[in-house]
N, C-alpha and C positions, 0 to 999 in steps of 0.2 A: 504494500500500500504506500501511499504518499500523502502529503499534506497538500491542500489547495487553498488559494486565496480567492475569496468571493469578490463580487463587484462592490461590496461595502467598503473595500479598502480605501483609505484616505491618502494613500501614497506618502506616508510619513517616513518610511524607510527604516523603522526600528527593527524590523525582522531580518533584514539582509545581513547585518554583521553577526547575527546570532547563529547562522547556519554553519555547522562545522564542515559541510561538504560543498559549500558554495553553490547550492541549488537554487538560490533566490536571486532574481535579477529584476531590474526596473523595466517595466513595460511602458507603453504609451500613456495609459491612464492609471494603472495599478501595478503592483509588484506581482511577479509570476514565479511559481515554483516549478522547476523541471522535475516532472514525476519520475523520470528514469534515474535521476541523480538523488532524489530525496530518499533518505533512510529513516525518516521520522526520529532522528537523533539516536537511534539504537546504537549502543556502544559508546555514546558520547554523553547523553543526559537521560534522566529518568522519564521525562516527558518532552515532546517537541518544543524546543526552545523558542522557535518563532511564535508559536501560539501563546506562550507564556508572556511575551513582551508586547503583543499586539494590543493597542489601546482601544480598538473597536471590536475586538474578538471576531475578526473576519477570516481567520485561518482555521480550516476544518479538515478532517480526514476525507480524502477523496473517495 
């Protein structure tokens, strides 16, 4: 599985530096998670770090 950023994203960028595998990039309107690269932080954190820091809670499991 992978995490996904919904259209509720406010493009704040707080999630991008939290990703240990650099799967998050800035898109045109919202940030995007590369589903093939995302490991849901397994082996790095107990929970997906991007979702923990998101101020609008728009990062969900895909």
